[in-house]
C-alpha positions in Angstrom: -127.9 -104.1 -43.3 -128.7 -101.2 -45.7 -128.4 -101.6 -50.1 -125.4 -101.0 -52.1 -125.6 -100.1 -55.1 -123.2 -98.6 -58.0 -122.4 -94.9 -56.7 -121.5 -96.3 -53.2 -119.0 -98.4 -55.0 -118.0 -95.8 -57.1 -117.1 -93.6 -53.9 -115.7 -95.7 -52.0 -113.6 -96.5 -55.2 -112.3 -92.6 -55.5 -112.4 -93.0 -52.2 -109.1 -95.7 -52.5 -107.9 -94.3 -55.1 -107.4 -91.1 -53.6 -105.3 -93.2 -50.5 -103.4 -95.5 -53.2 -102.1 -91.9 -54.5 -101.0 -90.5 -51.8 -99.3 -93.8 -50.8 -97.3 -93.9 -53.0 -96.5 -90.5 -53.6 -95.4 -90.2 -49.5 -93.5 -93.8 -50.3 -92.0 -91.9 -53.4 -91.0 -89.4 -51.9 -89.1 -91.3 -49.2 -86.8 -94.2 -50.5 -84.2 -93.6 -48.1 -86.4 -93.5 -45.1 -88.6 -96.6 -45.8 -85.5 -98.4 -46.8 -83.8 -98.3 -43.9 -86.9 -98.0 -41.9 -88.7 -101.4 -42.9 -85.7 -104.0 -43.7 -87.6 -106.3 -45.5 -89.4 -104.4 -48.4 -86.4 -105.1 -51.0 
């Protein structure tokens, strides 16, 4: 197992931030679709 450095941590954090932002945009764009398909979110 290789060492886990700060650069790896920053890279993972950036990827997670981009993915989370994309998910938030998708969820924000389709609230009525998600409300119909995923009723337990309400």
